[in-house]
N, C-alpha and C positions, 0 to 999 in steps of 0.2 A: 504494500500500500504506500502511495506517495506520502511524504512528510506533510504535516499540517501546514507548514509554511508554503510548500508547493501548492497545496490545495487552495489556500487563501489568496495567493498572489494575484490571480485574475480579478478578485474582488477588491484588493487593497491598492491597486495601482491607480492613483488619482492625479498623476503628474501631467495630465493633459492641460491642466490649468497653468496660469502664469501669475507671478506675484505682482500686486499693485499696492505697494506700501504696506499697510498693516492688515490687509485682507487679500483673499485670493479671488480671481475672476477668470472664467473660462475665456479662451481666445476666440471662440466662435459659438454660435448656437448649436452646431453639431457636437462640439466638445462638451458643451453644457449638458446636452442630452445623454451623452455617454457617461459622464460623471454621475448624473442622477441615477441612471440605470445601475451602474456598478455599486452605488451607495445602497440601493434597494437590495441588491444581491448580498452585499456585505452585512446588512442588518439581518437579513434572513439567515445567513450563515451563523452569526452570533446567537440568534435566538435558538437555532436548532442544536448547535454544538457546544455553546457555553451555557445555554439555558435562559429562557426569557426572564427569569427572576434573578439571574446572576448579576453581580456588579458590572461585569464586562458588557453585557447586553444593555443594562440600564445606562451605563456611561456612553455606549455607542449611540443609543437613541438620543440621549441628551446632547451629545456632540453634534449630531446631524439635525435633529428635529427642532432643537431650541437655539441653534446658533444665530446670534443677532447681527452678524457681519454679512455673510453671504452664504448661499447654498454650497458654493465651491469650498469655502473655508470650513464649513461643517463637514463636508465630504473628506477633506484632507485630515481633519482631526479624527474622524471616524476611521480612516485608514490607519492612523497611528495607534488607535485603540485596538484595531484588529491585529496589527502586526505584534503589538505588545502581548496580546493574549496568545497568539501563535508561538511567540518566543517562550512564554511561560509553560505552555503545553510541551514544547520540544525539550525543555529542561526537566520535565517531570514534576514541576511545581504545582501546576493546575491540572486536574483531571479533565478529560474531554467527556462531554455528555454523550452517551451512546444512543444513537438513533438507528433502528434496524433498517436494512436496505429497502424493504417494502415501504416503510414510512417515509424514507427519503424520496422515493418515486412519487408517493402521494403528495408530498410537499411540492415537488416539481410540477406535477400535472395540475394541482389545484391552486396553491398559493402563488407560486411564481407566474404561472400562466394567467391567473386572474389579474396580476399586476401588469402583465403584457397587454391584456385587453383594455385595462384602464388607461394605459399610456397611449394606445391607439386612438382613444376617444379624445385625448387632449390635443387641441388645435395648435398649441404653441410648442409641442414636443416634436423634436426631429425624429424621423422614422428610424434613425440609427438606434435610438434608445430601446424601443420594444424589440428590435431585432437582436441586440446584444443580450437582453434579458431572456428572450426565448432561447437563445443559444446556451445560456447558463443553465436553464431548466433542462435542456436536452442533455448537456454534459453530466449534470447530477443524476439524471435517470439512467444513462448508459453506465456510469460508474457503479451505481447501486445494483444494477442487474448483474454486473460482473462479481460484485461482492456477495450477492445472495446465492449465486450459483458456484461460488468458491473457485472462480477462474483466476489464473495468474494475471496480475495487472501489467499493462504495457510499461516499458521503461520510461517513456515520456508521455504523460497523460494528455490526451486531446480527443476531440470527437472522432477524428479519423482512426486513431489508434484503438479507441474503445470499440469502434465499429468493426475493425479488423479482428479484434479478440473475440467478439460475439459471433462474427461470421465463421471463424475457425471452429467455434463450438457448435456451429450449425443452428444457432439461435436466429440469425438473420439471413435473409435471402440476398441474392445478388442485387435485386432491385432495391431492397432496404439500404444496402451499402451505397448504392448510387444516389438514393434520396438523401442520405446523410451527408454525402460529399457535397451535394448542392446546398443543403442547409448550413453545413459548416463553412462553405465558401462565402455564403452571404453573411454569416456571423463575422467572419474574418474581415470582410470589407467594412462592416460597421465598426468593429472594434479597433481597426487600425487606421481609421480616419478617411478611408476611401469612400466618401459619402456622395460623390457626384451622381452615381448611378442609383442611389437609393431614393425611394419615394414611398408614399403611403400605401400604394398598391402592392409593392414588394414586401412591405412590413406586414400587411394583412395576409399575404400569401405565406410568409414565414410562420405566422401564428397558426394558420390552418394546417400547414404541413407538420409542424411540431406537435400540435394537438393530436392529429391523426396518428402520427408515429408513436407517441407516448401510449396511446390506447393499444396499438398493435404490439408494442414492446411488453406491456403488462400481460397481454394474452399469451405471448410467446414464453415469458418467464413462468407463468402459471402452468403452461403445458409441459415445460421442462422440469419443473420442480418434482421431486420424487413424491409419489403418493403414499398413503398409509399402507403398510404391509398387510397383505391378506392373512387372516388367521390360518394357521396350519391345520390341515384336516387330521382328525384323529384316526 
């Protein structure tokens, strides 16, 4: 399993913003949307793995939700909280809250995708934001399927690597892998700032594709899970 710091890094990188004196401001509306989406993912990560009632989650929400300077400054402070929590976990000082793999997929398909749909309805949110968040939900679901089936984790975690692992285990079809490549490519465009090709139509398509795939993935994992053993005949 990748280290906690490896897992939180995509949620904790808020350096798309630039310093403006005593507070932080995004360099563009697209960067602002990406920062907001990553902050949502970071808060969800803390709630699930540190615990909603933990001081880490409380401080994270306080840093982002109650920041009086700017959303970007709150996101940067939230990133610092997330990294500090990950460092404490890596040192063995703070225990990580255990969430079963099936529960992680439920969070991805319900909570995270609901946030994606909410972002799609916001007129002032760049399409990159829901695309990035949908990609995060997809990655969480793929990783949880690997964990539930006790499959070896890829060396470098990514949507493509997880897809390859599940294809090798015959959980996914060739078409599934092709669909994941498309979704992963769109997520990478949004995450890396290549937003010229992104619009509301592509963001809505991403939401539909991810939602459909998450349902197929849940069915595939259920079929692959070992059933109860039949009682031996006397």
